[in-house]
C-alpha positions as CSV (number, residue, x, y, z in Angstrom):
1,X,18.9,-29.7,56.4
2,X,19.3,-33.2,57.8
3,X,15.7,-33.0,59.0
4,X,14.4,-32.2,55.5
5,X,16.6,-34.9,54.0
6,X,15.2,-37.4,56.5
7,X,11.6,-36.3,55.8
8,X,12.1,-36.6,52.0
9,X,13.8,-39.9,52.5
10,X,10.6,-41.1,54.2
11,X,8.5,-39.8,51.4
12,X,10.6,-41.5,48.8
13,X,10.6,-44.9,50.7
14,X,6.9,-44.7,51.1
15,X,7.3,-45.2,54.9
16,X,4.7,-42.6,55.6
17,X,2.4,-43.9,58.3
18,X,1.4,-40.5,59.5
19,X,2.1,-36.8,58.8
20,X,4.1,-36.7,62.0
21,X,7.0,-38.4,60.2
22,X,7.4,-35.4,57.8
23,X,6.6,-32.6,60.4
24,X,9.3,-33.9,62.7
25,X,11.9,-33.5,60.0
26,X,10.7,-30.1,59.0
27,X,10.7,-29.0,62.7
28,X,14.3,-30.1,63.0
29,X,15.2,-28.1,59.9
30,X,13.4,-25.0,61.2
31,X,15.1,-25.2,64.6
32,X,18.5,-25.5,62.9
33,X,17.7,-22.5,60.7
34,X,16.7,-20.5,63.8
35,X,19.9,-21.3,65.5
36,X,21.9,-20.4,62.4
37,X,20.1,-17.1,62.1
38,X,20.8,-16.3,65.7
39,X,24.5,-17.0,65.3
40,X,24.7,-14.9,62.1
41,X,22.8,-12.0,63.6
42,X,25.0,-12.1,66.7
43,X,28.1,-12.2,64.6
44,X,27.0,-9.0,62.7
45,X,27.3,-6.9,65.9
46,X,31.1,-7.2,66.3
47,X,31.6,-7.2,62.5
48,X,29.8,-3.8,62.1
49,X,31.6,-2.4,65.1
50,X,35.0,-3.4,63.8
51,X,34.2,-2.1,60.3
52,X,33.3,1.3,61.8
53,X,36.6,1.4,63.7
54,X,38.5,0.4,60.5
55,X,36.8,3.3,58.6
56,X,37.7,5.7,61.4
57,X,41.3,4.6,61.3
58,X,41.3,4.8,57.5
59,X,40.1,8.4,57.7
60,X,42.7,9.4,60.3
61,X,45.5,7.9,58.2
62,X,44.1,9.8,55.1
63,X,44.0,13.1,57.1
64,X,47.6,12.5,58.4
65,X,48.8,11.8,54.9
66,X,47.2,14.9,53.6
67,X,48.8,17.0,56.3
68,X,52.2,15.5,55.6
69,X,51.8,16.2,51.9
70,X,50.9,19.8,52.7
71,X,53.9,20.1,55.0
72,X,56.3,18.7,52.5
73,X,54.9,20.8,49.6
74,X,55.9,23.9,51.5
75,X,52.5,25.5,51.9
76,X,53.0,25.3,55.7
77,X,49.3,24.6,56.3
78,X,49.0,21.9,58.9
79,X,45.6,22.4,60.4
80,X,43.2,19.4,60.5
81,X,40.4,19.1,58.1
82,X,37.4,21.1,59.1
83,X,39.4,23.2,61.6
84,X,38.8,26.9,61.5
85,X,41.6,27.8,63.8
86,X,45.1,28.5,62.5
87,X,47.9,26.6,64.2
88,X,49.8,28.6,66.9
89,X,53.1,28.8,65.0
90,X,51.5,29.9,61.8
91,X,49.3,32.5,63.6
92,X,52.3,34.2,65.3
93,X,54.3,34.1,62.1
94,X,51.7,35.9,60.1
95,X,51.2,38.6,62.8
96,X,55.0,39.2,63.0
97,X,55.1,39.6,59.2
98,X,52.5,42.4,59.1
């Protein structure tokens, strides 16, 4: 931004001897913009990684809370979501009851 401010300052003061006076300020602004974009893009990598880890932790906590709720409600179903196997204690209890 300072490069553009300087270039427009030269335009306003009529100190324009050659176009190089303006292009130098614009080049300075473009270089600063490129560095800013590089920093922003580099910062997105750990940000996205940490967001993914946070979402995984949030899902694990949700699953644990759901299992706790099932255990406390008396249904006895404690298998993880998506699991097709019955927990060992439950499987032996059902066989003994038959």
